[in-house]
N, C-alpha and C positions, 0 to 999 in steps of 0.2 A: 015099541018102547024103547029102544037103542036109537029110535033115527029121532026121536022127542028126546033122548038126551041130549043127543048133540047138538041140534036147536038150544036149547036150554042153555048150554054150555058157551054155547057160539054167543048167545044174548050177552049172557053173565060177564063175556071177558067183553064184548064191545063195551060194556057201561063201563066195566074196569078203566079201559082204556080211557074211554070220554070223560070218566072221573080224573083220571089223574092229568092228562090237555087241561081239565079245568082249572084244576089245582097249579098248573104250571102252563097259566096262561100268558107270561114272559118269557118263557121259554120259545129258544132259536129255530133247536134241532135237537130232536130226541133218535137215537140209532140205539134201536134194542134196550137195552134195558138202562141205558146213561141219556140225562137229559143233558142238553149244553145251552147254558144261559147267554145272550147277548156278549155280555161284559166278557165271558170265557173265552166265545170266537174273537172279540176284537182284539182282547191281549194278545193271542196269540197272530192275529193278523198285522196287529203293529209293529211287532216282534221284526218282521220281516219287510214290510209295504208301510205308506204313508196313509191314513187314511183321508185325510183332506183331499189328496191326489186319486181317489178311488173313483172308478165308474161302477155302474150299476154291472158292467161283466166282467170287471175284476173281481168284486166282490163276489158275482155269483162262481167263477170259475175257482176261487178261493175257496167257496163254500162245498165244492164238489169234492176238492182235494182232500177238503179237512174232513168230509164225511168219510172218505175212503180210508184214512188215516185210522179215524174212529174204528170202521168195520173192523181193519183186518186186527188193530189191538184188540177190539172185544172178541176176535175169533182165536187171539194171540193167548189171551185167558182163559176161553173155555179150553184150548187144549192145556192150559198149564205149562206154560214155559216159563213162567213168572217165578215156576216153586223149586227149581235146578240151586243145588249148593252155591254154585259158581254163578249166577241171575243174581239170588241174594246177597252173599260176597261184594258183587261190583257195587250192587245199589246201593247197600250199607256203607260202603268206601265214599260212593258219592256224597251220601245224606249227611255222613259224618264231618268233612271236608266242609260242605257245604253250611254246616250249622255252625262252624267255628265264626263267622263274621256277626253272628247273634247270642255268643258267648263272652262277647266283652263288652265294653263301655266305648261306642263309638266315637262320644266327644273325648273321652281320656286316648284313644288312639290317635284320634287324629292328632290331639298334641304332639303325642309322642312320635308321631311320621315329621309333624313341622319341627321339633326339636332335632331328631334324628337327620332331617335335613339341612339345618342349621351345622351340627356338628361337620356334616361329613365335607362341608367347605372347608376344613383346615387339618394341618397335621399336631400334634399337641406332643411336647417334650417333657416328662415329669420324672420326677422320684417321690421315692415313699415311703413311709415307716408304718409297719403292721404291730400293734398290739392283740395276739390269737384270743378271740373271746367267740365260741361256736356255738352258745349258751345262749339262752334268754332270763337265764336265771338272773333276779336283780341284783344280788349282791356279787355276784362275779362280773356282771354289766358295770358294774358301781366302780369296782376295781380297776379294770382295763380304762374306764373312761378316764377315770385320776391318774393314771401311770400314763396313758396319752395325750392327755392334759399338761404333766408334770414334764414331758418331752418335748412339747411345743413351748412352753414356758421356755425351755433351755437354750433352743432356738433361737425364739422371737430376742431374748438377751444377749444373742450373741455369746453363749456361752461356749458352744462349738460349732461347725461346719453342719449342716444335713448330712454329708456322708459319712462325717466320724459317726453321729448319731445312729444313724442305719446301721453299720458295722457293730454299734454297740448295743443296743436295743432294739432293733427290726426282730421279729418273729419268722420272716423270710426268711428262708433258707439262702435263697439267692443272693442274697446282698452281704453275706460272708463267701469267703475261700472253703471250699469244701472238697472232699476228695469224692470223684466221678466215679463210675462204673468200672474203667479201667484200672481205676488206682490212682490216677495221678492227680495232683491237684488243681482243680478251677476256681479262677479267679472270680471273689463275689464282687456282683457289679454296684455294691456300695448305695444300695437304694434306686439307682440310675435304671428307668424301665423304657428308657430310648424314645423314639418317635411312633407314635399310634395315633389311630383316628377313630373313627364312630363302630362301633360292634367287634373293637378290639382288646375292650375290657368289660369285665362286668358294669351292668348298669347305673348302679350307686357310685361308684368310683370314675366310673365316666364323667355323670352329670358335674361332681365334683370338679373334675380335670378341667371342664369347659367351663365350668360358675366362678374359679380362680384365678385371676389374673395372672400374666407372668412377671417373675420375682418374688408371688407373694407365696406363705404358707396357707393351707386351708385349715379350718377349724376341723376336728374328727369328724371322720361319716363314717357311717356302718356299714358293713356286708358281710356276707354269710361266713367270711373268714377270722370278722374282729372287726376294729376300730384302727383306721388310718388317720396320720396326715399328709397333706400332698403338698410337693413343692414343685409347681410348675415352672419352666426353664427356657420354655421356647416355644412358641406357636406360629406357625404361618401357611399360606395358603395350600392346601390338600395336592397332594404328588401322588401321582400317576406311577410314575417310574424313573427311578435317576439311572445313565448309562455311563459307565467311565473305562480308563484303561489305567492298570495300576501295575505298580513297580513294589515286588512283597519284598520284604526282609525276617525271616524267620529269626526270634530274639525272645527267650523265655523272659527276660527282666521286660518285657514292653507291659505287661500286665499293671507293674509297679511306675510304669511313667519314663524307665530308666531304659540303656542301652549298650551292650558289647563294646569293646574297642574296636573290634572287627566290624561290628553293625554301624557305627560312629564312624569309622574311615569309609565304608561302602560309601555310607547317605551323602558324605561331604563330597564326595568323588562325583556322584551323580548329580548334585546339585551344582556343582562348579562344571560339570561339561552338557546340563541343560543348557546354557548360554551358545552351544555350538552344536551339539548334538541333537538329533532326535528323540521323542521321547519312546519311540518305538525302537530303536535300537539298543535303548538304554536298557530297555524292558528286556530284551535278548540278552544284553549282557551280564546285567543284574539280578534280576528278579528270581528269587527261589522259588515262586509260584510252577510248577511243572507243568501245569494244567492250561495257564496264559502265555507263558514265555516260552511259544512257538511260534512259528514262520505263519500261522494262519489264523492268529487272533494277537499274537504283539501286545499282550498285554489285555487287550480287551476283556470284558468280564460280561456274562448275561445281566441284562438290566432288572434291577430290583426295586422292592416297594420298599419305602424309609422303616417299617415295622420289620424288616429281616434284616438289619444291620445294627450296630452300636450306636449309641446317640452320638457320640464322640466322631465316630466316622462319618455318617451320615451329616451331619453339622458341616464338617470340612469339604464335603462335596457341594451342598447347595451353597455355602459360602463363595466357589468360586464362581468367576464368568466363564461362559462357555469357551473352550479351548485352553482355561486356566489350568496351572499346575498347584500345588498345594504344598504347604509347607510338611516335613516327617507328620503320619498320624500314627498315634500308641493305640493298639488293641491288645485284647487277652491272648492272641496269638502271634501278634509280632508287630512290627513297623512297615507303614504304608506313604507310597508317596503316590497321589493320586491324578489322573488330568479327567477332567469334565469333559463329558461329548454332550451331554443333554439333559436338565431335569425337565422333564414332559407333567407339565399339570394337568389334575385331574379335571376334565370338563364336566362340571356341575348344572344338570337338567332339571326342569320340572317333571320331565317322564321318570327320573328314577325315585319318585316316590313312591310309585305302586311295587316297584322291586324292596323297595324300603318296609314296605307294607306285611311285606312275606317274611321278610329278614325279624321284622319285629314279634312276628307270630312266633316267630322259633327261638328267639332271644327270651332273655328272663325278666328284661321289662313287660313282655307280655302277662306277665302276672298284675301288674300295677294296674292295666286296664280290666282282668278280670276281677280284681280285688274291688275295685271300684264299681263293675256291675253287681258283685255279690252284695255289697253294701245298699245300691238299689234295691235291690231283689228284697232284704231283709224289711226293707219299709213295706214295699208294694204286698209281701205274703203274712205282713204283721209276725216278724220271727220275734221269739220270745224263748229265752235260756234258763230260767230259774230254777230249773232241776239241774243243770248242769254241776254246779259246784258239790253238791251231796256227792254226783256220780263219779266227779275227778276224784273225792277223799277216798269213798267206795274202793274204787281200782287200786289206788295208794295205801292203802291197807290190806287188800285181799290179793293183790297179783303175786304168787310167790318169788321169793328173787332169782329163783331159778328157771322161771317160766321162759324168756326168750332163747333159751337153749335147750328147751324140750316140747316134744309135738304133742306130749301124751296128756295136758293140760288144756281142758275145755275150760275158759273163761266163762263161757254161758252156761256153764251149770255153778258157778260159786252161789253159796249161798247166800239169800239174800237180794240177788242181782234184780230178779224178777217184781219186786216190791218197790223197785225204785220208783219214782214218778218219769213222766218224759225228761229227758236233757234238755233238749228245746222241742220248738213247736213252730210251724209256718203254712202257711197256704193250709192244705185238708191233711198235711203230715205231723206224726206226733214218733219223734227220733229217739229211741231210749237205750238205754244205757247196754243192751244186748248187741243195737247195730254198732255199736262204739267196740264193743269186745271182737266182734268181728275184723273191722276194722285194726285195731290193735295186733291182730294175730296176723297182719303181710308184715309186723317187721319180728317174728322169729327167726329167730338164728344170728342176729345182728352180735355185736360184742354184748357184753356181760354191763347191763344200764344199774349202776349203783345208787341211784335216788330216783326210783319209781312216778314218786309223785310231780317231779321237775317233768319225765319223759310226757305222760297222759295229760298234763297242762300244756306242754310243748305240741303234742298232736291235735290238740283238741280244733283251736281255728282252722287248720287244713282240715280234719274230718268235717267241718261246719260247710267252709267253703266248696269242697267236693261233693257233699251231700246236695244244697243248693242247686249248683251248677250241674247235677246230672237231673236233677228233678225239671229243672229250666228247659235242659236238652229233649227228654220223655215227651213236654208239651209244646214243642214249639210247633207243631202242626195243627195245633189247635189255638195257638196265643199270635201265630202271621201266618193270614193266608196264603202270602204272597211264595213264603215259604213251601206251603203245602203243596200248591201249584209247582214250584223248581221241582220239587222231589219227583212230583207224579208225572212231570214232563219229561225227567230223565226214565224213569219205571216206564213209561207208554213209547219211549224211543228205542230201548233196550226191546221191549215185547217186539215193537215194528220188525226191528232188523233180525231177531229169533226168528218170527213166523215167517218171514219174507224170504229169511234166505230158504227156509224149509218147502215155503209152496213155490216161488217165483224163480229165483237165481239160482240155488242150487239144480233143482228139478231139470232145468233148462238146459245145464250141463252132463247132469247125469244119464237122464233120460236120452241115451242117444239112437234108440229107436223111435222115439217119438221126434226127437230134432230132423232126422233122415225124412221122416212122413212128411213131418211140415214142409221143408224143403223143396219136396216133390209138390205142394200143392201151391208153393210162392215161387220155384225158382225161373217163373217169366220173369219175375221182377230184376232178375242178373244178369242180361244177356251180353254176351261179349263184347258187342258194342252196338252201337248207333244202327248200326249196316246189316248186323249179323245177329238176330234174336235168339241164337243157339244159347241155352243153358251154361252159364259157366260153370267148370265142375264144385262141388258142394265143398272140397278142403281149401278153396280159393276163397267162400265167401262164408266162411263157417260163421267167423264172429259177427258176421253181421245178419247173419239168419239166427244165431242164437239171442242178440239184442231182439229181434222180432220178434223170435219163438218165444223170451220172455214177457213179452208185451200182450201177446196173444194168451199167455198163461192166466196174468193177473187182471184182464178183462172178462175171462173165463170165474176167475176168482170172485172177481168184487158182484159179479152178475147173481152169483151163488153166495156169496153173503148177506145181498140186499133184501134176498128171498129168506135166509136165515134171522136175519135181524133189519128188521123194517124200519123202515126210515121215513120223517115227519117233519117237514120243514114248517114254521110259523112264518110264511108269507108277509101276513102284517106286519112281525117285529123286524124283516129282514127291510123293507120298505122304508122301516125308520130309522135303519142304520143310514141311508143316504138323507132323507129328511133332514137329519141332524147337522 
């Protein structure tokens, strides 16, 4: 009876296998439970070699390597090496990093890269005036816009200078004189931001600067701080670094463009002596900078980028010819006489675009690309939010004023919240007021919010964007086969490393008894010399023996794996690769 049962099971198993083969007639390779298509094999092959130049032997050798790879991965999965917390954490990190390129609008990103590349070719100098407005409330926004336009009108009509207007009207604290941390007064910059380049300012501000001609005042530009008007005063080819020597005269009046009688006397003496005395000797005799007025430096300072020094100081440097000496230059700290050593222009190459892509992903301009993608996804997934207004009104009326400062209030228990219709729908998703309540909970603990309606209205678009992008992220594998393959390849590579380490590499090193026994069998391969067949001592050839032992263990392991996981090659499909 038992023998009969074995025969029946064997026949049934054979039939099942044949059925699987019949259903996968275009398969190239079956390894255990895994079926590999010709396309999958070729995709992997062409990452390493050219198919056009491939011979049958090349393909056969690679097929053997690929089969061995699949066998090891299968065995690793069977041993659950891919279930540890460390493995999962690393795989998820790679997956999330790789997903970012699918969670942006590639066309917009390409435009941002080109824009950043063009901006990187120049340093610009600009001043600004800020009218603070950190809300999207229409009345607040209108009031701020009207105020900034009134200021701009005064400037266009030349009723006052831009510097005076910045001191009078700007909400940027740095524009005015103010008390520093040590109690001393710090001179304001009167709106002058000095020289800067791409990525040095927030994105909307940067764009406005580069789009405004030198000598012109921009129309108002909105940022997260409020409304700005920008006066562009200079634009020069991008500078990598400036190298100078300097004579420094400490003078508290310099911030006002004035100098003491003592400073004037010193400067006059230096300027007269420059005709017959070296700049370096004058540094040693007159400079108040104890860090550079020493024999080893003689006034030389570390090379600096333009954005690291005040605008007037940089302007004086780049206006000189190499070896030239400037007129006295006033800064907040004192007066300087500068000798130019070198202005090193930044070399701009196409290769820098790749680095810019990474910078853009970390910069706030990446929101532009994400927002563009969200708008496309809304259309693709038939986004509709007719229930949003009722939910926002509900929260505005029912969220207690003290909610943000209390952890005892649960918005999900508000009376009537479950009766509201979905706030919005897209794809197969229905997003409810309960979901938005969970989102709002994140902001508990921030300062008191006086206008709850304004708060829930302002946060709603961010909630929508986050929800849609999260859904897209969760469905990348089903939407993009190449992304799924990318993550699977990384997973398999990690499995291979883990399983091979335990089965092969580490065993060869740790199994000292097995290693010595193996050496006894192969020691004749390691003679002292051609004329002396005496085997070399084990310690002398240990590294070579370990390598050979690893190869031996791997071959034995693969033999066992081929028994454990049967391999079948569809020769007809394999032959068709070369025919094409």
